[in-house]
Structure formats: C-alpha cells, structure tokens
C-alpha positions, 0 to 999 in steps of 0.5 A: 499500499501506497503511504499517503502524506497529509498537509502537516506531514503525517501519514493517512495510511497510519490511521485506524478507525474503530468504534467509539464503544470499543475505544471506551471499553477496550483502550480507555477501560470505560464501558460507558459514555460520559458526554453526548451532543445532541442537535435539534432538527431545523425548526424544532424547539431545543428547550423541548427536545432537552426536557424530552431527553432529560426524561428518557435518560431519567427513565432508563437510569430510574433517577435523575443524573445528568447535566445538561447544557442547552447552547441555544439558551446560552445564545438567548441570554447572551442576545437578551443581555446585549438588547438590554444593554444597547437600550441602556446605551440609547437611552444615555445617548437620548438624555445626553443629546437632550441635555446638550441641546438644553445647553445650546438653548440656553447659550443661545437665549443668552446670546439673544439677550446680549445682542438686543441692540444688533438685532434692533439695528439689523431690523432697523436698516430692513432685515425681515424677522425671517433673517433674523431667525435665520442667522440664530438658527444657523449659529445654534447649528454651527455651535452643535456641529462644532461639538460633534466634530469635537466629540467624533475627533476625541472618539477616534483619539480614545479608539487609538489608545484603545487599540494600542492597549488592546491589539487583539481588538479592532475599533471600526468607524462606519461612514454611515455612523459618522453621517449620523453623527452630523445629521444628529448635531444638526438636528439638535441645533435646529430644535433647541435653537428655534426657540431663541432664534424666534425670540430675537425674531419678534423683537420689536425693533424700537424696544430693542434699540431703546434697551441698553 
C-alpha cells in the first residue's frame, strides 16, 4: 500500500478507525458514555428536546443523574443581555443629547439677550424677522456641529489609544455612523435653537434699540 502524506506531514495510511464503544471499553477502560451531543431538527424547539432527553434518561437510569447544557438558551440569554445594554446605551445617548440641546438653547438665549441692540439695528435697516431667525438658527447649528466634530475627534483618539493598549481588538468607524452623528448635531441645533431664534425674530425694533 502506497503511503499517503497529509498537509501536516502525518501519514494518512497509518490511521485506524474503530467504534467509539470499542475505544471506551478496550482502550480507555470506560464502558460508558460520559457525554453526548444532540442537535435538534431545524425548526424544533431545543428546550422541548432537552426536556424530552432528560425525561428519557431519567426513565432509563431510574433517577435524574444527568447534567444538560443548552447552547440555544445561552445564546438567547446573551442576546437578551446585549439588547438590554443597547437599550441602556440608547437611553444614555438620548438623555445626553437632550441635556446638550438644553445647554445650547441656554447659550443662544443669553446670546439673544446680549445682542438685543444689534438685532434692533438690523431690523431698523431692513432685516426681516425671517432673516434674524435664520441667523440665530445657523449659529445654533454651527455650535452643535463644532461639538459633534470635537466629539468624533475625541472618539478617534480614544479608539487609537484603546487599539494600542488592546492590539487584539479592532475598532471600526462606519461612515453611516459619522453621517448620523453630523445629522443628529444639525437636528439638535435646529430643534433647540428654534426658541431663541423665534424670540429674536419677534423683537420690536424700537424696544430693542431703546434697551441698553
């Protein structure tokens, strides 16, 4: 018989195939099975199959002396934990956006108060209410976009530090995530900048010019 070599240098012709029961009783001196692996049929509930196996073995052994581990239950528990973490992180992100938006709104309200005479002068020389409103909305969006850029830059920096400290971990920034971040920044600027912008647009030019 011609000797055959495998890719790792081992001879395939030297392999011997024997029944598992023979291996246990003749070589390992263990005339019993210490473990079995069962795969449920596609579409069949693995937990039901697990209970049926436990019931069958209990009847055969006369008592419950088996330990079972259902990988599907572990996967479902892991998925549930992951979903809970995702929900928690989503809530944290939403709360952070709201708090940040309120901060931007307060900044813009202070800006409108401090620039009352400027608003009055602009209206006196022909600026419409929509022009004033557009100006403050743009300023609000720019403030949020600057914050978004700084946040993304900080994320890149932290990811680079983490990848240096944990070389086995790969950190990936998806383009859609970056676009979504800028879109959220713009939306926050428009939503929370609307009230200060409308307040500025509704000012009476005479009252605004008279205010010191």
